[in-house]
C-alpha positions in Angstrom: 0.0 0.0 0.0 1.1 3.6 -0.5 1.2 6.8 1.4 0.2 5.9 4.9 -2.3 3.1 4.1 -1.1 0.3 6.4 -1.7 -3.4 5.5 -2.7 -6.2 7.8 -2.9 -9.9 7.3 -6.2 -11.2 6.0 -7.3 -13.0 9.2 -6.8 -9.9 11.3 -8.7 -7.6 9.0 -11.6 -10.1 8.6 -11.8 -10.4 12.4 -11.9 -6.6 12.7 -14.6 -6.4 10.0 -16.6 -9.1 11.8 -16.3 -7.3 15.1 -17.1 -3.7 14.1 -18.8 -3.6 10.7 -22.5 -4.2 10.3 -23.5 -6.5 7.4 -27.1 -7.2 6.5 -27.9 -10.7 5.1 -28.2 -10.4 1.4 -27.6 -12.6 -1.6 -25.6 -11.5 -4.6 -26.7 -13.2 -7.8 -24.7 -15.4 -10.0 -23.5 -12.9 -12.6 -25.1 -13.2 -16.0 -24.5 -9.7 -17.4 -21.0 -8.5 -16.6 -18.3 -10.5 -14.7 -17.0 -7.6 -12.6 -18.1 -7.1 -9.0 -19.3 -3.6 -8.0 -18.9 -1.7 -4.7 -21.0 1.4 -4.3 -20.1 3.8 -1.5 -19.8 5.9 0.8 -23.3 7.0 1.8 -26.8 8.1 0.8 -30.0 6.4 -0.3 -28.7 6.2 -3.8 -26.0 3.6 -3.2 -28.7 1.2 -1.8 -31.2 1.7 -4.6 -28.5 1.2 -7.2 -27.2 -1.9 -5.6 -30.7 -3.4 -5.5 -31.2 -2.3 -9.1 -28.0 -3.9 -10.3 -28.7 -7.2 -8.4 -32.1 -7.3 -10.1 -30.2 -7.5 -13.4 -27.7 -10.2 -12.3 -24.9 -8.0 -11.2 -22.8 -8.7 -8.1 -23.2 -5.4 -6.3 -22.8 -4.3 -2.7 -23.7 -0.9 -1.1 -21.4 0.3 1.7 -22.1 3.2 4.0 -19.1 4.6 5.8 -21.1 6.2 8.6 -24.2 5.5 10.6 -26.7 8.0 9.4 -30.3 8.4 8.3 -29.9 6.1 5.3 -27.2 3.7 6.4 -29.7 1.1 7.5 -30.7 0.7 3.9 -27.1 -0.3 2.9 -25.8 -3.9 2.7 -22.7 -2.9 4.8 -22.1 -0.1 7.3 -18.6 0.6 8.6 -20.0 2.6 11.5 -16.9 4.8 11.4 -18.5 7.6 13.3 -19.2 5.3 16.3 -15.5 4.8 17.2 -12.5 6.9 18.2 -10.3 8.1 15.4 -7.5 5.6 15.8 -9.9 2.6 15.7 -11.9 4.3 12.9 -8.8 4.4 10.7 -8.1 0.7 11.4 -11.7 -0.3 10.4 -11.6 1.7 7.3 -8.2 0.3 6.2 -9.3 -3.2 6.9 -12.5 -2.9 4.8 -10.6 -1.1 2.1 -8.0 -3.9 1.8 -10.8 -6.5 1.8 -12.7 -4.5 -0.9 -9.5 -4.4 -3.1 -9.4 -8.2 -3.1 -13.2 -8.6 -3.7 -14.4 -5.9 -6.1 -13.5 -4.9 -9.6 -15.5 -1.7 -10.0 -15.5 1.1 -7.4 -18.6 3.4 -7.8 -18.1 6.4 -5.6 -21.3 8.4 -5.0 -20.6 12.1 -4.6 -17.0 11.3 -5.8 -16.1 10.7 -2.2 -13.6 7.8 -1.7 -12.2 5.8 1.2 -9.4 8.4 1.7 -10.9 11.8 1.4 -10.0 14.6 1.0 -6.7 13.7 -0.7 -8.2 10.6 -2.4 -4.9 8.7 -2.3 -6.7 5.5 -2.9 -7.3 6.5 -6.5 -3.7 5.8 -7.3 -4.0 2.3 -5.9 -7.0 1.5 -8.0 -5.2 2.6 -11.1 -2.1 0.5 -10.2 -4.2 -2.6 -9.6 -6.3 -2.3 -12.7 -9.5 -1.5 -10.9 -12.2 0.5 -12.6 -13.6 3.6 -11.0 -16.5 5.9 -11.7 -17.4 9.1 -9.9 -21.2 9.6 -9.4 -21.9 13.3 -8.9 -25.3 14.4 -7.7 -25.4 17.9 -6.4 -23.6 20.4 -4.1 -20.3 18.5 -4.4 -20.2 19.4 -8.1 -22.6 22.3 -8.6 -20.5 25.5 -9.1 -22.5 28.6 -8.2 -20.6 30.7 -10.9 -21.7 28.2 -13.6 -25.3 28.1 -12.3 -25.6 31.8 -12.6 -24.6 31.6 -16.2 -28.0 29.8 -16.7 -29.9 32.6 -14.9 -30.2 30.5 -11.7 -29.6 33.1 -9.0 -31.2 30.9 -6.3 -28.1 28.6 -5.9 -26.6 29.0 -2.5 -22.8 29.2 -2.3 -21.2 27.0 0.4 -24.1 24.7 1.0 -23.0 21.8 3.4 -19.5 23.4 3.3 -19.0 23.0 -0.4 -17.6 26.4 -1.5 -16.7 27.0 -5.1 -13.0 26.6 -4.3 -13.6 23.3 -2.6 -15.7 22.0 -5.4 -13.1 22.8 -8.0 -10.4 21.1 -6.0 -12.6 18.1 -5.6 -13.3 17.8 -9.3 -9.6 18.4 -10.2 -8.4 15.6 -7.9 -11.0 13.2 -9.1 -10.5 13.8 -12.8 -6.8 13.3 -12.5 -7.4 9.6 -12.0 -11.0 9.0 -13.0 -12.1 9.4 -16.7 -15.8 8.6 -16.3 -18.4 10.5 -14.3 -22.1 9.9 -13.8 -24.7 12.6 -13.3 -28.4 12.2 -12.9 -29.7 14.6 -15.5 -28.5 17.5 -17.7 -28.5 20.1 -14.9 -25.0 19.2 -13.8 -23.5 18.7 -17.3 -21.9 22.2 -17.7 -20.4 21.9 -14.2 -18.9 18.5 -14.7 -18.2 18.1 -18.4 -15.0 20.2 -18.5 -13.3 17.9 -16.0 -14.0 14.4 -17.3 -13.3 12.6 -20.5 -16.8 11.1 -20.5 -19.9 12.1 -18.6 -22.9 9.7 -18.5 -26.4 10.5 -17.6 -28.1 7.8 -15.4 -31.3 8.9 -13.7 -32.2 8.2 -10.1 -33.6 4.7 -9.4 -36.7 3.9 -7.4 -38.6 0.7 -6.9 -42.1 2.1 -7.3 -43.7 -1.2 -6.1 -42.4 -0.4 -2.6 -44.7 2.7 -2.5 -48.4 2.3 -2.5 -50.1 5.2 -4.3 -52.7 7.1 -2.4 -54.1 9.7 -4.7 -55.4 12.9 -3.1 -59.1 13.4 -2.7 -60.5 16.8 -3.7 -63.2 16.5 -1.0 -61.0 16.7 2.2 -58.9 19.6 3.6 -55.5 19.3 1.9 -52.2 18.8 3.7 -49.1 20.3 2.3 -45.7 18.7 3.2 -42.2 20.1 2.9 -39.2 18.0 4.0 -35.9 19.8 3.7 -32.6 18.0 4.2 -31.0 21.5 4.1 -33.2 24.6 4.5 -31.0 26.9 2.4 -30.7 24.4 -0.5 -34.4 23.5 -0.4 -35.6 27.1 -0.1 -37.5 26.4 3.1 -37.6 30.1 4.1 -39.7 30.9 1.1 -42.0 27.9 1.6 -42.7 29.0 5.1 -43.4 32.6 4.1 -45.8 31.4 1.3 -47.6 29.1 3.7 -48.0 31.7 6.4 -49.3 34.3 3.9 -51.8 31.8 2.3 -53.1 30.8 5.7 -53.5 34.4 6.8 -55.5 35.0 3.7 -57.9 32.3 4.7 -56.9 29.4 2.5 -57.8 26.2 4.4 -55.1 23.6 4.4 -52.8 21.9 6.9 -49.0 22.3 6.7 -46.4 19.9 8.0 -42.6 20.6 8.0 -40.7 17.3 8.2 -37.2 17.5 9.6 -35.0 15.1 11.5 -37.7 12.4 11.3 -36.8 8.7 10.8 -37.2 7.7 7.2 -40.0 5.3 7.6 -42.0 7.8 9.7 -41.4 10.5 7.1 -42.7 8.1 4.4 -45.9 7.7 6.4 -46.3 11.5 6.5 -45.8 11.8 2.8 -48.4 9.0 2.2 -51.1 11.0 4.1 -50.3 14.3 2.3 -52.0 16.0 -0.6 -49.2 18.1 -2.0 -45.4 17.7 -1.5 -43.0 20.6 -1.9 -39.4 19.7 -2.7 -36.6 22.1 -3.4 -37.0 25.7 -4.9 -33.4 26.6 -5.9 -31.6 23.9 -7.7 -33.5 23.6 -11.0 -34.1 19.8 -11.0 -35.6 17.0 -8.9 -34.3 14.2 -6.9 -35.4 11.5 -4.4 -38.1 13.3 -2.5 -39.9 14.3 -5.7 -39.6 10.7 -7.0 -41.0 9.1 -3.8 -43.8 11.6 -3.7 -44.7 10.8 -7.3 -44.5 7.1 -6.6 -47.1 7.7 -3.8 -49.4 9.5 -6.2 -48.8 13.0 -4.9 -48.7 16.3 -6.9 -45.2 17.7 -6.5 -44.0 21.3 -6.5 -40.3 21.5 -7.3 -38.1 24.0 -9.2 -37.4 22.6 -12.7 -35.6 25.1 -14.8 -37.4 26.0 -18.0 -34.4 25.3 -20.2 -34.0 21.8 -18.7 -37.6 20.6 -18.9 -37.2 19.4 -22.5 -34.2 17.3 -21.5 -36.3 15.1 -19.3 -38.5 12.3 -20.7 -41.8 13.7 -21.9 -44.7 13.9 -19.4 -42.8 15.1 -16.3 -45.8 16.3 -14.2 -43.8 18.3 -11.6 -45.3 21.8 -11.0 -42.3 24.2 -11.1 -41.8 26.9 -8.5 -38.9 29.0 -7.3 -38.5 31.3 -4.4 -40.1 34.2 -6.4 -43.1 32.1 -7.5 -43.9 29.6 -4.7 -46.7 31.7 -3.2 -48.6 32.0 -6.5 -47.9 28.4 -7.6 -49.0 26.9 -4.3 -52.1 29.1 -4.2 -53.0 28.0 -7.7 -52.5 24.3 -7.0 -54.5 24.5 -3.8 -57.3 26.1 -5.8 -57.3 23.2 -8.4 -58.4 20.2 -6.3 -59.9 18.7 -9.5 -56.3 18.3 -10.8 -54.7 16.6 -7.8 -55.7 13.1 -8.8 -54.6 13.6 -12.4 -51.2 14.9 -11.3 -50.8 12.1 -8.8 -51.5 9.5 -11.4 -49.2 11.1 -13.9 -46.4 11.2 -11.4 -46.8 7.5 -10.5 -46.7 6.6 -14.2 -43.7 8.8 -14.8 -41.5 7.2 -12.2 -42.6 3.7 -13.3 -41.6 4.4 -16.9 -38.4 6.4 -16.3 -36.9 5.5 -12.9 -37.4 1.7 -12.7 -34.7 -0.5 -11.4 -34.5 -2.3 -14.7 -34.0 0.8 -16.9 -31.6 2.4 -14.5 -29.5 -0.8 -14.0 -29.2 -1.2 -17.8 -27.8 2.3 -18.1 -25.3 1.6 -15.3 -24.2 -1.6 -17.0 -23.7 0.3 -20.2 -21.4 2.7 -18.3 -19.5 0.0 -16.6 -18.7 -1.7 -19.9 -17.0 1.6 -21.0 -14.7 2.0 -18.0 
């Protein structure tokens, strides 16, 4: 190993993994599509859904969360690094890293975060051992505010989650020095990422719609509006709250629920009972919350940039709103109860047709074949 990555004998590292690492029982298929084994990491709901999607197509794929967080319970493996002191944390990480090097052929890094951030010194090791690597970039870790403003998006927040423009550029420069291929979820990130990588692939988010039972809104009951920000600045929560307060003061009858720091399964139950779900108002595209709400048959309000709408598959039923328009958009949708059921059905159909495990897995397989 290079540059401070200490090796240990296989028995020692396997004992350490068994003692400290959480592994859910799961069965990888006998490969019938590609021979390589895939490891997806380091955190987020996406690594789990993609691993499930790949296994549904006969790919040996494992999702691994480095830390215990809101979504780690969905992963096949959790290293639980945040649960231990730094010296032990390093040993656990190194042990799993060495085991992964012997087991996997393709390393799929969500957010472009590797085992050894921020210097990403493991990228040199993958290259020396002939391993394949792809960087999967989804949002703040790649979205440059200066580039976003070139597309008249003045709503992007600089420094969200600590990702300043300087940090993003350094992140992309280090990644692209060793990684030729990047994945993004739609065209919104293309001008941010394309200058750095030899090839940028578009692979949409995946969702298993059958895990969500649609409950289409009734026009005959008082509506409930839900907003569930993972980050208030990024999601435009300030503007949602102002719009809600103004509408309620004006006498519009509806319930409002702000969902924050709630366990995922509990949050899903809240979405299930809602009438309208408001996602983000600043980015210009949609992600997991919008997809889950559509899968549940809910009308969704989310900022979709006008210039990007034509790049999505036809029939995207999301009602677009930004911080300047959320009051009028929400007011209009609340006043159109006859459209709620139609929008809900259109959303369910959209995710079934465009975000299914089968379709997304095939796109990933096509990417892996090019690495």
